[in-house]
N, C-alpha and C positions, 0 to 999 in steps of 0.2 A: 562257841564252838568249837564242839573236840573234833577229834581224829572220825571218828564215826560219821557226824555231820557232815564233816569236811568230804568223806567219801562218798557218802550218800548223792551231794550237791555235786561234786564231778561228775559223776555217772549223768545226772540230770543234765547237765551241761555236753554232754556227746555231740548233739546236733549242731550247738554253736563252736566243737571243737572241728566238724566237720566242715562249716561253711568258714570257719577261719581259715582253716587250711586250703577251703576253694578260693577264697579271694586271694591269696597270698600266693595260689599257684596262676591266678590270670596275669598279676606282674614277675613272676616269677616261676616258669616252668619246675624248675626242679622240686617242688613244695610239692607235686602233685606223684613225684616218685618215693620209691623205699616207704610208703605210706604204713606197712607191715611192719616193719622194724618199729615206730612208734607205738604200736601194741604189743610187742615182744611177739608178733606169730609166726615171721618167719625171718629168724635173727642167722648171720651169716655162719657158716663156721668156726670155732675159733677154742683157742688154749685155753685150757683151764686153770685157775691157782695163783694166778698174778695181781697185779696191781689195776683195779679200778679208777681211772680219773675222768671228770665230768667239766667241758668247758663247756658254755652256754654257746658261744655263737666266736666269731674270727678274734674279739678282743684277749676273751679269756683265753681264747683257744695259743697266742702271739706268749699269753704270760707264762703259761704253761710249760711253753717249750722247754725251757732250759732246765726245771724241774724234771720233767719228763728224762730228758736227754742225761740228766744225771742219777738219776733212777735206773736207766738205762744200766749206768757204768756200775753203781755202786751194786745191784742185784741182776748181777747176766745169766742166772738161769731164770728169771719170771719174767712174762707178756708182760705187757703194757696194754690195757682196753682205754680208749681213748673214748667218750660219748660226747656228743653236743645235741644241738636242738636245731641247728639251721643249715641250711645248704653250703652259705657260704662257710660257714665253721667247719662245715665236712669238706671242702673243697683244700679250705686252708691246712684242716689236720692232715690230709691226704698228702697233698703237695711238699709239707714241713717231714714227712717221715717216710715217705714213698720207697726209701733206701734202708730202712729198718725191719726185717722181717719179725721181729718180736713184737712192733707196732699193731695191732688190730683196732676196727674202728666198728661203729654201727651209731644211730640215731638211739640216744636214751629214747623208754619209753614212756608214754604220760604217767602220771603218777596215781595210777590206779592200782590195788596193793595184788593184783591176780599176775598185772601185768611188772609191777617190780619185781615179786617175785620168781615169776619166768624168766625174768634177766638176770637177777643175781645166779639162780639154780644154773642156766646158761653159762658163765662166767665161771660162778664161785671163785670170786677175788680175794684174796688174802686180809685186803684191804680198800677201801673207798675214800676217796682223792675229792671234794667238792671245790671247784674256785669260785672264790668271792663270797658272794652270796645267794647262791643258787638253792634253793632249801627248798626240798620237796619232802613232806611230812610222812607218804609213803614209804618211799624208797627207804629215806631215812628208819624206818623201823622195819621195814622186813630186813634191814641188814643188822640190826641189834638185834631180831628174832634169830637168826642166823650166826651169832657170833661173831658180826663180819664188823671191824674197827671204822669209824666215819671218822673223816679229818678235814673241816671249814679248813683250806690253806688261802692266804692274801685276803683274810677276809676284811671287809669292808661295811658299814652300817651306818649313815646318815641320819642326823636327828629326825628326819622327814618318815625315814623305813624303820626305823624306831619306833616312831608313833603308830605305824600301820599293822607289826607285827603284834605291838601292846595291845592293841584291839581286840585281839584273837588270842588270849591267853592262854586259855584252854588246848589250843592246838600247838601255841607257840614253848610254853613252857618244856612242856615231856618231846616235845621233837629236839631241841637244843639239850634236854637233861639225856639225852640217847647218845649223844655225841661225843665222840674218843678225845678230838684236839681240838678246839678252835682259834685256829695262828691268826691272831688281828693284826693290822697294819700298825694303830695306835690305841693309845692309851685311853684315850677317850670313848671308842668304839669300843674295847674290852668292856668298859664299864655298863654302855650299852647292852652289849650281850649278855653280861651279870644278872643287869636287872630285869631281862627280859627271860632269866633262868635257867642260863648255863650254870656249869659245875665250876663253882671257881680253882679245881685243880686240872681242867680243862682247857681255861682260855689263860693264851701266854700270848706277850706282846712279840711282834716277829719282825714289823718294820714292813713296807713293800716287797715284795719279790720284785716288782719292775725297776728295782733300782739297781737289781742285779744283771741288768743289758747288758752282753759285751757285743761289741761291734766288730765282726770279722775286717781285719785289713782288707783284702780280697773287693771287699761293697766298695769300699772308698776308692781302690785302684779303678775298677769298673765303672765306676760313677765319673771321675776323673778321665776316664781313656771317651766313653760315650759324650761326655762337653765337648772335649776336643774333637771327637768325631762330627761332630754338629755344629762345631764352629760358636760353641756360646761359652769359652773358656772365659772371655771380656765382656759379654754380657750379663746385666746384673738380673739373676733367675731368683724366683718366688715361688712357694707351693703354699696351696690351700690344701690341706688335706681331711677328709673322713667330713667332708663338709654334707649339713642336712638339707630339705628343702629348706628354702627360706633363703639361705646364706647364700647359693650360688650367686645371683640377683646382687647381693652385697658384695661382695667380693669382685665378679666381672667391671660393676660400679666403680669401688676400686683404682681394678686394673686402668680402668680408661683415663682417672686422674692422673695415675701413673705415667701413664705413656703420653702427655702432655710434656713431663720433663723430661722423662726417660723414655723416649721411642724405640729403643731398641730393649726392652724390658720382655721379659718372657714367665708367663705365669703357668704354673703347673697346676690344674683343678681335679682334685681326686674327691668324688663322691664317693658316702660311705657305704652305701649299697648297690650291689648291681642292676639294680631294675632300674635306678635313678643314668646309668650310663650314656643309654641313649639321649633322654632326654637333654643330662646335663651339655651335650656334646653339641645338639640342637640349637639348645639355649644360646651357646658362647657363636656358631655361626649366626643364628638369626640377630645377636646385638652386633656383626657385624667384623669381628675378632677369624682371623684367619687361623685357623683352628684344625689339629691332628690329632687325630685318637691313638693311643698310646700299643692298642692291639691292633693297630693297621699296618706296624711294622715302617711307616713312610717317615723320613726324614725328617727331622726339623731342621728349618731353614732360617736364612734373615728374616725374610717373610713372614714368618709363624709367631702369632702375638700369646696363643693359648695352645698348651700341650694336656688332654682330657688323658688325666689316669684312668682306663676302663682295664685295669687286669688285677686280677687276684695275684696276693702274695710279693706283691714288688714294692710297699708302702716303705721301706725301711730304703730302697734304693731310689726312688724319687725322691724323698726325704734327702739322701746323699747326693741328689743333682742340684740341689737348690744353695742359694745362698741363707735365706731365710723362709722359715718358715710360721704360717697359720692354720693354729689347729682347731677343725672345725666342730660343730655338736656344742658352739661354745655363743654364739649370737643369737641361737634360739633356744627356750629353756629345755634343752636336754639331759645339760649334766657336764658337758664336755667329754672329750677323749682325751688319750694317755699321751700327756704332756713329756714324757720324758725319754722317747724314741726320740724327735727333734735334739733334742739336749743332750742327749748321748751318742748324736753325731755331729755335736760342737757349732749347733748352730742357734741366734737366735731365737726364741721362742716369744709368737704372738698367742693370743686368743680373745673371745669376747667374752662378756663377765660372768655368764651363765657356766660353774665350777663346781655347782654340788656334790658331783660323782667326786672329786681331788681336790677337794679342801685343804687336806693336810698339802700334799705335795705344790701344788698351787702358791699356797702359804709359804713353804721353802723357798721355792722358784722369785717369787715377790719379791721377799727380804733381802734376796740373796743379789736382785739386781738383774736377774737371767729372765723374768717373764714381764711381758708388758700386754695389760687387756687394752682392748677399743669396745667401741659399741656400735658403731655402725660406718659404713662406706667411706665416708671424709673422714676418719679416723684412722683406720687402716692406709690409707691413701697415704695419709701424712707421716706414721707412723714406718711403714716400708722406704715411704722416699727417703727419709731423715737416715735408714739406717744404709741405704744406699751411697749415701753423699757422706756417712762418717760412718766407712769401714772398720775405726778404731772403737765405737762403739758397741758396733754389731761384733767384733772382737770381744771385746768385754762381757758384752751379754751371756756369749757362747761360753766363755771361759769359766763365768758364774754358773752357769748351769750344769760342765763335767764338771767343778766341782762339789757340787749338791750333789750329784749323783754318784761319787766316789765316797762322800763323806756320810752316806746312808747305805752304803753296803752292808751284806752281811745275813739278810733276812732268807736270802736262799738258805745257808746251809742251818739256819735257827728250823727251817721249816721242813730241810731234809732229817735233819738230828731227832724231830718231834716222830717226823714217819718213823724211822726208823727203830724208834723206840716200840713201836703199835705192830710192827709188820711179824 
């Protein structure tokens, strides 16, 4: 399938796109808003001639934030346009850069040539920086037609994804050949991009910029003060973050087991997607746990057993409140989420076995003794209990995670240097 056929099929799929938006809007009403942006029909007024950064959703937006701040400092005369595809990503971008007038934001239009062209003509960027593996053939081609260099930043490509792209070589090979820089996380991923048709001179291994996460000291101070205010400084507190459907029941079952030995334990349960906030809180209540919603501003008391993290933009703070961190999306075959955020906060890290989106990072943490994997509620309860009762082991895991972070930093600087050669 070449790009012409891809574009034809994409147009045929317009009714399915509309149906998908409608279905998503039923669960998350924000999907029904700003639809014109998705077709480049009504884009907000924007400064032209800056840097365009695309981060598909929340995780990519968080990963992109240090890069964006560095770009703002390096190029004080340039505006930065950040696009995404999801309402949660949009909310996160706007909250992170609310006080930065040079950052502008809209949804990225769908990958129709006319929509991509209209968007690029509207902002006229000097360069496009796409986070991770959000590859859209028409957007990349429209950039190439206009002489706009494109960068794939913090790129990752699993074996499974590479096989998928390989099935459409006539579409993938020209697309990758039009890219100016592919900054990949590992040597193995670099080879996959080369095998798919990327130009050798454009592929470079930088490592993951997620290792360059820095923690604001004020965040730790706020977390310590919050625990003191809640009188939880002496209580064991653990967090299960970025959970997906099917994981909350496992986590709550593990918490129930934990309470038999540590009745004062507090669980912070943070669903990955906002449309699940209500159902997860109701599930916690139905299962008999004294539950509080973070968004309600109700205080956590000695009777509270579960705090449901139903706010946006607070995940690092909620991690900082805990002693032990479980990262979700890993007990179900979703591929996991960012293991480095709790590691950067000096927490022992737990996960399920499904980590195919973070194989290299998981391997580094596992080999250093900073990550422990579990497969069910019983295993999760056992590990959390052990780390509560053996604080020296918890501390050793946490220190090992910090050491891995520090040993692998530097990717951001390499990426910025590569972008600098193209701006």
